[in-house]
Residue frames as a rotation matrix with the C-alpha (Angstrom) as fourth column:
THR 1
0.580 0.380 -0.720 199.05
-0.814 0.296 -0.500 94.05
0.023 0.876 0.481 194.37
ALA 2
0.370 -0.437 0.820 200.42
-0.061 0.869 0.490 90.64
-0.927 -0.231 0.295 193.45
SER 3
0.156 -0.363 -0.919 202.73
-0.976 -0.200 -0.087 89.76
-0.152 0.910 -0.385 190.60
GLY 4
-0.501 -0.262 0.825 202.81
-0.094 0.964 0.250 86.49
-0.861 0.048 -0.507 188.78
SER 5
0.177 0.546 -0.819 201.78
-0.942 -0.146 -0.301 85.21
-0.284 0.825 0.489 185.40
GLN 6
-0.599 -0.275 0.752 201.11
-0.086 0.956 0.280 81.80
-0.796 0.103 -0.596 183.90
THR 7
-0.123 0.500 -0.857 200.09
-0.954 -0.298 -0.037 81.42
-0.274 0.813 0.514 180.26
ASP 8
-0.290 -0.079 -0.954 200.95
-0.579 0.808 0.109 77.82
0.762 0.584 -0.280 179.41
ALA 9
0.760 0.570 -0.312 199.69
-0.161 0.630 0.760 74.78
0.630 -0.527 0.571 181.25
GLY 10
-0.207 -0.813 -0.545 201.54
0.602 0.333 -0.726 74.41
0.771 -0.478 0.420 184.52
SER 11
0.793 0.446 -0.415 201.97
0.586 -0.371 0.720 76.25
0.168 -0.814 -0.556 187.83
SER 12
-0.317 -0.886 0.337 203.99
0.544 -0.461 -0.701 79.17
0.777 -0.039 0.628 189.16
ALA 13
-0.423 0.066 -0.903 204.14
0.878 -0.213 -0.427 81.41
-0.221 -0.975 0.032 192.19
ASN 14
0.223 0.495 0.840 202.01
0.453 -0.816 0.360 84.50
0.863 0.300 -0.406 192.67
VAL 15
-0.389 -0.544 -0.744 203.64
0.909 -0.095 -0.407 86.89
0.151 -0.834 0.531 195.16
VAL 16
0.772 0.561 -0.300 202.49
0.620 -0.767 0.162 90.00
-0.140 -0.312 -0.940 197.05
ASP 17
0.163 -0.712 0.683 204.48
0.558 -0.504 -0.659 92.96
0.813 0.489 0.315 195.78
ASP 18
-0.529 -0.401 -0.747 206.34
0.820 -0.470 -0.328 95.33
-0.219 -0.786 0.578 198.10
GLY 19
-0.975 0.155 0.162 204.60
-0.112 -0.963 0.247 98.66
0.194 0.223 0.955 198.56
TYR 20
-0.273 0.919 -0.285 201.37
0.672 0.394 0.627 97.17
0.688 -0.021 -0.725 199.88
VAL 21
-0.734 0.152 0.662 199.11
-0.454 -0.835 -0.311 99.40
0.506 -0.529 0.682 202.02
ILE 22
-0.564 0.591 -0.577 196.96
0.771 0.627 -0.111 98.26
0.296 -0.507 -0.809 204.94
LYS 23
-0.680 0.410 0.608 193.89
-0.299 -0.912 0.281 100.51
0.670 0.010 0.743 205.42
ASP 24
-0.877 0.479 0.042 191.31
0.083 0.236 -0.968 100.71
-0.474 -0.845 -0.247 208.19
GLY 25
-0.251 0.898 0.362 187.58
0.877 0.370 -0.308 100.69
-0.410 0.240 -0.880 207.63
ASN 26
0.600 0.457 -0.657 187.62
0.223 -0.884 -0.411 104.41
-0.768 0.100 -0.632 206.82
GLY 27
0.852 -0.303 0.427 190.32
0.461 0.049 -0.886 103.99
0.248 0.952 0.181 204.17
ALA 28
0.746 -0.636 0.199 193.14
-0.666 -0.702 0.252 105.50
-0.021 -0.320 -0.947 206.28
ASP 29
0.304 -0.753 -0.583 196.66
-0.211 0.544 -0.812 104.08
0.929 0.370 0.006 205.77
LYS 30
0.762 -0.025 0.647 197.58
-0.644 0.076 0.761 102.01
-0.069 -0.997 0.042 208.83
THR 31
0.680 -0.543 -0.493 200.52
0.044 0.702 -0.711 100.08
0.732 0.462 0.501 207.31
ALA 32
-0.255 -0.882 0.397 202.96
-0.403 -0.276 -0.872 101.48
0.879 -0.382 -0.285 209.89
ASP 33
0.123 0.387 0.914 200.83
-0.992 0.029 0.122 100.03
0.021 -0.921 0.388 212.73
PHE 34
0.960 0.182 0.214 201.60
-0.181 0.983 -0.027 96.46
-0.215 -0.013 0.977 211.55
THR 35
0.216 -0.975 -0.056 205.22
-0.960 -0.222 0.171 95.37
-0.180 0.017 -0.984 212.06
ASN 36
-0.549 -0.400 0.734 204.89
-0.354 0.907 0.229 91.58
-0.757 -0.134 -0.639 211.72
VAL 37
0.528 0.736 -0.424 203.52
-0.676 0.062 -0.734 91.16
-0.514 0.674 0.531 208.22
THR 38
-0.485 -0.606 0.630 204.31
-0.056 0.740 0.670 87.98
-0.873 0.290 -0.393 206.33
LYS 39
0.044 0.461 -0.886 203.72
-0.962 -0.219 -0.161 87.72
-0.268 0.860 0.434 202.61
ALA 40
-0.210 -0.038 0.977 202.60
-0.076 0.997 0.023 84.23
-0.975 -0.069 -0.212 201.63
GLU 41
-0.852 -0.177 -0.493 202.83
-0.489 -0.070 0.870 83.08
-0.188 0.982 -0.027 198.02
GLY 42
0.351 0.912 0.211 199.80
-0.515 0.377 -0.770 81.97
-0.782 0.162 0.603 196.09
THR 43
-0.629 -0.514 0.583 199.92
0.181 0.632 0.753 79.61
-0.756 0.580 -0.305 193.12
LEU 44
0.077 0.591 -0.803 198.77
-0.858 -0.371 -0.356 80.29
-0.508 0.716 0.478 189.60
THR 45
-0.574 -0.202 0.794 197.74
0.066 0.954 0.291 77.12
-0.816 0.219 -0.534 187.83
VAL 46
-0.046 0.518 -0.854 196.72
-0.976 -0.204 -0.071 76.78
-0.211 0.831 0.515 184.19
ASN 47
-0.018 0.133 0.991 195.24
-0.100 0.986 -0.135 73.35
-0.995 -0.102 -0.004 183.44
ALA 48
-0.947 -0.320 0.043 195.68
-0.028 0.213 0.977 71.76
-0.321 0.923 -0.210 180.05
ALA 49
-0.188 0.903 -0.387 192.66
-0.885 -0.326 -0.332 72.28
-0.426 0.280 0.860 177.79
PRO 50
-0.132 0.182 0.974 190.86
0.092 0.981 -0.170 69.15
-0.987 0.067 -0.147 176.62
VAL 51
-0.225 0.114 -0.968 191.00
-0.948 -0.255 0.190 68.30
-0.225 0.960 0.166 172.93
THR 52
0.312 0.401 0.862 189.50
-0.137 0.916 -0.377 65.33
-0.940 0.000 0.340 171.09
ILE 53
-0.598 -0.451 -0.663 191.08
-0.763 0.067 0.643 63.61
-0.245 0.890 -0.385 168.07
LYS 54
0.353 0.758 0.549 188.66
-0.291 0.646 -0.706 61.59
-0.889 0.089 0.449 165.98
THR 55
-0.780 -0.493 -0.386 189.36
-0.534 0.200 0.822 59.30
-0.328 0.847 -0.419 163.06
GLY 56
0.086 0.886 -0.456 186.94
-0.996 0.088 -0.017 57.63
0.025 0.456 0.890 160.68
SER 57
-0.179 -0.017 0.984 185.88
-0.288 0.957 -0.036 54.00
-0.941 -0.289 -0.176 160.44
GLY 58
-0.040 0.219 -0.975 185.43
-0.998 0.044 0.051 51.72
0.054 0.975 0.217 157.45
GLU 59
-0.075 0.075 0.994 184.52
-0.274 0.957 -0.093 48.22
-0.959 -0.279 -0.051 156.45
LYS 60
0.235 0.176 -0.956 184.90
-0.972 0.060 -0.228 46.12
0.017 0.983 0.185 153.30
GLU 61
0.947 0.052 0.316 185.27
-0.050 0.999 -0.015 42.60
-0.316 -0.001 0.949 152.09
TYR 62
0.093 -0.985 0.146 188.75
0.026 0.149 0.989 41.26
-0.995 -0.089 0.040 151.54
ASP 63
0.981 0.160 0.108 190.14
0.107 0.014 -0.994 42.14
-0.161 0.987 -0.004 148.12
GLY 64
0.373 -0.925 0.076 193.87
0.928 0.370 -0.043 42.22
0.012 0.087 0.996 148.80
THR 65
-0.191 -0.408 0.893 194.07
0.364 -0.874 -0.321 46.03
0.912 0.264 0.315 148.93
ALA 66
-0.845 -0.250 -0.473 194.42
0.525 -0.220 -0.822 48.18
0.102 -0.943 0.317 152.03
LEU 67
0.346 0.931 0.114 191.33
0.760 -0.349 0.548 49.66
0.550 -0.104 -0.828 153.67
THR 68
-0.786 -0.554 -0.275 191.95
0.615 -0.652 -0.443 53.23
0.066 -0.518 0.853 154.80
ASN 69
0.487 0.856 0.173 189.85
0.827 -0.516 0.225 56.18
0.282 0.034 -0.959 155.85
ALA 70
-0.445 -0.772 0.454 191.45
0.645 -0.628 -0.436 59.64
0.621 0.099 0.777 155.64
GLU 71
0.488 0.696 0.527 188.81
0.077 -0.636 0.768 61.24
0.870 -0.334 -0.363 157.93
ALA 72
-0.155 -0.530 -0.834 190.61
0.958 0.127 -0.259 62.83
0.243 -0.839 0.487 160.88
SER 73
0.313 0.311 0.898 189.88
0.119 -0.950 0.288 65.87
0.942 0.017 -0.334 163.03
ILE 74
-0.607 -0.419 -0.676 190.84
0.751 -0.025 -0.660 67.65
0.260 -0.908 0.330 166.20
THR 75
0.284 0.748 0.599 188.39
0.281 -0.663 0.694 69.73
0.917 -0.029 -0.398 168.26
GLY 76
0.807 0.157 -0.570 188.89
0.588 -0.118 0.800 71.94
0.058 -0.981 -0.187 171.28
LEU 77
-0.286 -0.952 0.110 191.97
0.934 -0.302 -0.190 73.94
0.214 0.048 0.976 170.27
VAL 78
-0.002 0.194 -0.981 192.13
0.515 -0.841 -0.168 77.48
-0.857 -0.506 -0.098 171.60
GLU 79
0.901 0.392 0.185 191.14
0.366 -0.461 -0.808 80.11
-0.232 0.796 -0.559 168.99
GLY 80
0.707 -0.649 -0.281 194.10
-0.707 -0.663 -0.247 81.03
-0.026 0.373 -0.927 166.84
GLU 81
-0.332 -0.822 0.463 195.94
-0.724 0.537 0.434 77.76
-0.605 -0.191 -0.773 167.42
ASN 82
0.657 0.545 -0.521 195.97
-0.753 0.502 -0.425 74.84
0.029 0.671 0.741 165.03
ALA 83
-0.380 -0.674 0.634 197.33
-0.516 0.723 0.459 71.35
-0.767 -0.153 -0.623 164.61
THR 84
-0.006 0.303 -0.953 197.17
-0.968 0.238 0.082 69.00
0.252 0.923 0.292 161.63
VAL 85
-0.121 0.058 0.991 195.86
-0.481 0.870 -0.110 65.49
-0.868 -0.490 -0.078 162.20
THR 86
-0.178 -0.018 -0.984 196.36
-0.946 0.277 0.166 62.83
0.270 0.961 -0.067 159.52
ALA 87
0.695 0.460 0.553 194.75
-0.568 0.823 0.029 59.40
-0.442 -0.334 0.833 159.63
THR 88
-0.232 -0.878 -0.419 197.37
-0.972 0.224 0.068 56.69
0.035 0.423 -0.905 159.15
GLY 89
-0.117 0.232 0.966 195.50
-0.462 0.848 -0.259 53.48
-0.879 -0.477 0.008 159.88
SER 90
-0.186 0.022 -0.982 195.43
-0.944 0.273 0.185 50.64
0.273 0.962 -0.030 157.34
GLN 91
-0.108 0.181 0.978 193.92
-0.475 0.854 -0.211 47.16
-0.873 -0.487 -0.007 157.34
THR 92
-0.386 -0.123 -0.914 194.56
-0.914 0.189 0.360 44.72
0.128 0.974 -0.185 154.46
GLU 93
-0.870 0.006 -0.493 194.01
-0.001 1.000 0.015 41.24
0.493 0.014 -0.870 155.88
VAL 94
0.182 0.963 -0.199 190.75
0.179 0.167 0.970 39.92
0.967 -0.212 -0.142 157.35
GLY 95
-0.212 -0.207 -0.955 190.42
0.969 0.082 -0.232 41.48
0.126 -0.975 0.184 160.84
SER 96
0.795 0.495 0.349 190.12
0.419 -0.866 0.275 44.87
0.438 -0.073 -0.896 162.51
SER 97
-0.317 -0.852 -0.417 192.44
0.944 -0.240 -0.227 47.59
0.093 -0.465 0.880 163.73
SER 98
0.356 0.391 -0.849 192.23
0.549 -0.822 -0.148 51.17
-0.756 -0.414 -0.507 164.99
ASN 99
0.572 -0.174 0.802 192.47
0.658 -0.486 -0.575 53.97
0.490 0.856 -0.164 162.44
THR 100
0.131 -0.659 -0.740 195.61
0.871 -0.280 0.404 55.51
-0.473 -0.698 0.538 163.95
TYR 101
0.905 0.190 0.380 196.84
0.355 -0.828 -0.433 59.02
0.232 0.527 -0.817 163.25
SER 102
-0.306 -0.934 -0.186 199.83
0.944 -0.272 -0.187 61.32
0.124 -0.233 0.965 163.27
ILE 103
0.803 0.574 -0.161 199.70
0.593 -0.796 0.118 64.90
-0.061 -0.191 -0.980 164.46
ASP 104
-0.333 -0.843 0.423 201.75
0.792 -0.493 -0.360 67.94
0.512 0.215 0.831 163.59
TRP 105
0.280 0.462 -0.842 201.41
0.901 -0.429 0.064 70.49
-0.332 -0.776 -0.536 166.33
GLY 106
0.390 -0.175 0.904 203.15
0.551 -0.742 -0.382 73.22
0.737 0.647 -0.193 164.27
THR 107
-0.549 -0.606 0.575 203.75
-0.038 -0.669 -0.742 76.18
0.835 -0.430 0.344 166.60
THR 108
0.482 0.784 0.391 201.05
-0.551 -0.076 0.831 75.07
0.681 -0.616 0.395 169.03
ASN 109
-0.594 -0.670 0.446 202.43
-0.761 0.286 -0.583 73.89
0.263 -0.686 -0.679 172.41
LYS 110
-0.157 0.537 -0.829 201.13
-0.138 0.819 0.556 70.33
0.978 0.202 -0.055 172.74
ASP 111
-0.750 -0.211 -0.627 201.68
0.536 0.362 -0.763 70.44
0.388 -0.908 -0.158 176.52
ASN 112
-0.857 0.506 0.095 198.79
-0.499 -0.770 -0.399 72.93
-0.129 -0.389 0.912 176.79
TYR 113
0.009 0.891 -0.454 196.37
-0.915 0.190 0.355 70.18
0.402 0.413 0.817 175.75
ASP 114
-0.528 0.002 0.849 195.00
-0.471 0.831 -0.295 67.00
-0.707 -0.556 -0.438 177.28
VAL 115
-0.521 0.245 -0.818 194.29
-0.813 0.148 0.563 64.74
0.259 0.958 0.122 174.29
SER 116
-0.158 0.510 0.846 191.49
-0.299 0.792 -0.533 62.20
-0.941 -0.337 0.027 174.24
GLU 117
-0.876 -0.237 -0.420 190.98
-0.472 0.235 0.850 59.88
-0.103 0.943 -0.318 171.26
GLU 118
0.255 0.891 0.376 187.94
-0.381 0.450 -0.807 58.57
-0.888 0.063 0.455 169.50
LEU 119
-0.683 -0.645 -0.344 189.64
-0.591 0.210 0.779 56.31
-0.430 0.735 -0.524 166.98
GLY 120
0.394 0.783 -0.481 187.64
-0.915 0.288 -0.281 54.69
-0.081 0.551 0.830 164.22
THR 121
-0.044 -0.332 0.942 187.89
-0.221 0.923 0.315 50.99
-0.974 -0.194 -0.114 163.41
LEU 122
-0.131 -0.097 -0.987 188.99
-0.991 0.038 0.128 49.58
0.025 0.995 -0.101 160.06
THR 123
-0.031 0.235 0.971 187.43
-0.368 0.901 -0.230 46.14
-0.929 -0.365 0.059 159.46
VAL 124
-0.421 -0.096 -0.902 188.14
-0.880 0.285 0.380 43.73
0.221 0.954 -0.205 156.58
THR 125
0.245 0.614 0.750 185.70
-0.657 0.674 -0.338 40.83
-0.713 -0.410 0.569 156.42
GLU 126
-0.503 -0.356 0.788 186.00
0.229 0.824 0.518 37.55
-0.833 0.441 -0.333 154.53
ASN 127
-0.709 0.216 -0.672 185.23
-0.689 -0.415 0.593 37.81
-0.151 0.884 0.443 150.87
THR 128
-0.254 0.728 0.637 181.80
-0.096 0.636 -0.765 36.29
-0.962 -0.255 -0.092 150.17
ALA 129
0.038 0.242 -0.970 181.90
-0.955 -0.278 -0.107 36.67
-0.295 0.930 0.220 146.40
ALA 130
0.797 0.273 0.538 181.12
-0.099 0.939 -0.330 33.48
-0.596 0.210 0.776 144.45
VAL 131
-0.128 -0.891 -0.435 184.38
-0.892 -0.088 0.442 32.13
-0.433 0.445 -0.784 143.03
THR 132
0.880 0.407 0.244 184.17
-0.242 0.827 -0.507 29.50
-0.408 0.387 0.827 140.37
LEU 133
-0.291 -0.957 -0.014 187.18
-0.670 0.193 0.717 27.35
-0.683 0.218 -0.697 139.45
THR 134
0.779 0.602 -0.174 186.64
-0.513 0.452 -0.730 25.69
-0.361 0.658 0.661 136.10
ALA 135
-0.008 -0.730 0.683 188.68
0.081 0.680 0.728 22.65
-0.997 0.061 0.054 135.04
PRO 136
-0.430 -0.192 -0.882 189.89
-0.802 -0.367 0.471 22.75
-0.414 0.910 0.004 131.44
SER 137
0.631 0.621 0.466 188.16
-0.206 0.713 -0.671 20.62
-0.748 0.327 0.577 128.83
ASP 138
-0.489 -0.721 -0.491 189.80
-0.752 0.064 0.656 18.65
-0.441 0.690 -0.574 126.06
GLU 139
0.641 0.684 0.348 188.82
-0.380 0.677 -0.631 16.08
-0.667 0.272 0.694 123.49
LYS 140
-0.518 -0.736 -0.435 190.34
-0.779 0.197 0.595 13.59
-0.352 0.647 -0.676 121.06
THR 141
0.405 0.539 -0.738 189.38
-0.782 0.623 0.025 10.70
0.474 0.567 0.674 118.87
TYR 142
0.801 -0.024 0.598 189.62
-0.411 0.704 0.579 7.33
-0.435 -0.710 0.554 120.57
ASP 143
0.352 -0.730 -0.586 193.05
-0.690 0.221 -0.689 5.82
0.633 0.647 -0.425 120.31
GLY 144
0.548 -0.059 -0.834 193.20
0.358 0.918 0.170 3.40
0.756 -0.392 0.524 123.26
THR 145
-0.580 -0.751 -0.316 195.12
0.645 -0.186 -0.741 5.78
0.497 -0.634 0.592 125.50
ALA 146
0.092 0.597 -0.797 193.83
0.949 -0.295 -0.112 7.92
-0.302 -0.746 -0.594 128.39
LEU 147
0.059 -0.001 0.998 192.94
0.450 -0.893 -0.027 11.52
0.891 0.451 -0.052 127.72
THR 148
0.112 -0.081 -0.990 194.17
0.967 -0.220 0.127 13.81
-0.228 -0.972 0.054 130.53
CYS 149
0.004 -0.119 0.993 194.11
0.343 -0.932 -0.113 17.52
0.939 0.341 0.037 130.99
ASP 150
0.066 -0.040 -0.997 195.42
0.972 0.229 0.055 18.35
0.226 -0.973 0.054 134.46
GLY 151
0.923 0.382 0.041 195.54
0.371 -0.914 0.165 22.11
0.101 -0.137 -0.985 134.04
THR 152
0.430 -0.839 -0.333 199.30
0.206 -0.268 0.941 22.31
-0.879 -0.473 0.057 134.14
GLY 153
-0.351 -0.549 0.758 199.90
0.844 0.166 0.511 22.42
-0.406 0.819 0.405 130.42
GLU 154
-0.914 -0.007 0.406 198.59
0.277 -0.742 0.611 24.75
0.297 0.670 0.680 127.76
LYS 155
0.004 0.984 0.178 195.05
0.039 -0.178 0.983 24.46
0.999 0.003 -0.039 129.07
LYS 156
-0.901 -0.423 0.100 194.71
-0.015 -0.199 -0.980 25.87
0.434 -0.884 0.173 132.62
VAL 157
-0.154 0.807 -0.570 192.17
0.988 0.139 -0.071 25.87
0.022 -0.574 -0.819 135.40
THR 158
-0.566 0.034 0.823 190.38
0.225 -0.955 0.195 29.19
0.793 0.296 0.533 135.19
ALA 159
-0.530 0.382 -0.757 188.76
0.806 -0.049 -0.590 31.26
-0.263 -0.923 -0.282 137.88
SER 160
-0.306 0.485 0.819 185.94
0.265 -0.783 0.563 33.77
0.914 0.390 0.111 137.89
GLY 161
0.722 0.691 -0.012 184.78
0.270 -0.266 0.925 35.99
0.636 -0.672 -0.379 140.73
LEU 162
0.106 -0.753 -0.649 188.23
0.992 0.035 0.121 36.71
-0.068 -0.657 0.751 142.16
PRO 163
0.661 0.036 -0.750 189.21
0.194 -0.973 0.125 40.29
-0.725 -0.228 -0.650 143.01
GLU 164
0.948 -0.305 -0.092 191.15
-0.213 -0.392 -0.895 42.25
0.237 0.868 -0.436 140.39
ASP 165
0.141 -0.988 -0.056 194.78
-0.847 -0.091 -0.523 41.08
0.512 0.122 -0.850 139.89
PHE 166
0.011 -0.131 0.991 194.16
-0.699 0.708 0.101 37.74
-0.715 -0.694 -0.083 141.68
THR 167
-0.123 -0.105 -0.987 195.05
-0.840 0.540 0.047 34.51
0.528 0.835 -0.154 139.93
VAL 168
0.668 0.306 0.678 194.63
-0.638 0.704 0.311 30.84
-0.382 -0.640 0.666 140.72
GLU 169
-0.453 -0.753 -0.478 197.07
-0.840 0.539 -0.053 27.96
0.298 0.378 -0.877 140.63
ALA 170
0.161 0.588 0.793 195.25
-0.703 0.632 -0.326 24.64
-0.692 -0.505 0.515 140.53
THR 171
-0.897 -0.337 -0.287 195.37
-0.442 0.650 0.618 21.22
-0.022 0.681 -0.732 138.93
ALA 172
0.184 0.981 -0.057 192.56
-0.972 0.173 -0.162 19.09
-0.149 0.085 0.985 137.69
SER 173
-0.884 -0.380 0.273 192.03
-0.340 0.923 0.182 15.35
-0.321 0.068 -0.945 137.53
GLY 174
-0.195 0.816 -0.544 189.53
-0.902 0.069 0.426 13.41
0.385 0.573 0.723 135.46
SER 175
-0.281 0.160 0.946 187.74
-0.515 0.807 -0.290 10.16
-0.810 -0.569 -0.144 136.15
PRO 176
-0.980 -0.185 0.074 187.23
-0.053 0.600 0.798 7.24
-0.192 0.778 -0.598 133.74
């Protein structure tokens, strides 16, 4: 018989145990007839199991808030083992980035797994909402002086169509 054992990913020796018996074709013990027996080691190799981590994608127009997608999973773990995957990606400005993740392997030996990733993409596009900036209006009875309302005083330039919590700073100028 041979003794050796390998449970986790990696390699170790497998050796022929003492007490071996060499038998002829009829099953008779002929061990004593062989005096130059060499025992050569074998190798036990356990390859890492493939697992896939996936995260979700998302897209939205720019609104000043972070785009996230909590969808995250891991497939391929050996029965009875578990790991917790949490999506951590975030995209606020116009552009794209991978929906990254963190993983808690718990009591699972991460070295037993060969991880491949299928990361989602988070994309923020330019905001196409119609934004209207309205100059303030004012009036007076003619007095020979210019009427101005530049939006910096009590009467301000107003905006509509901006995302929630956005404001505008603008000035206005009139023409004669």
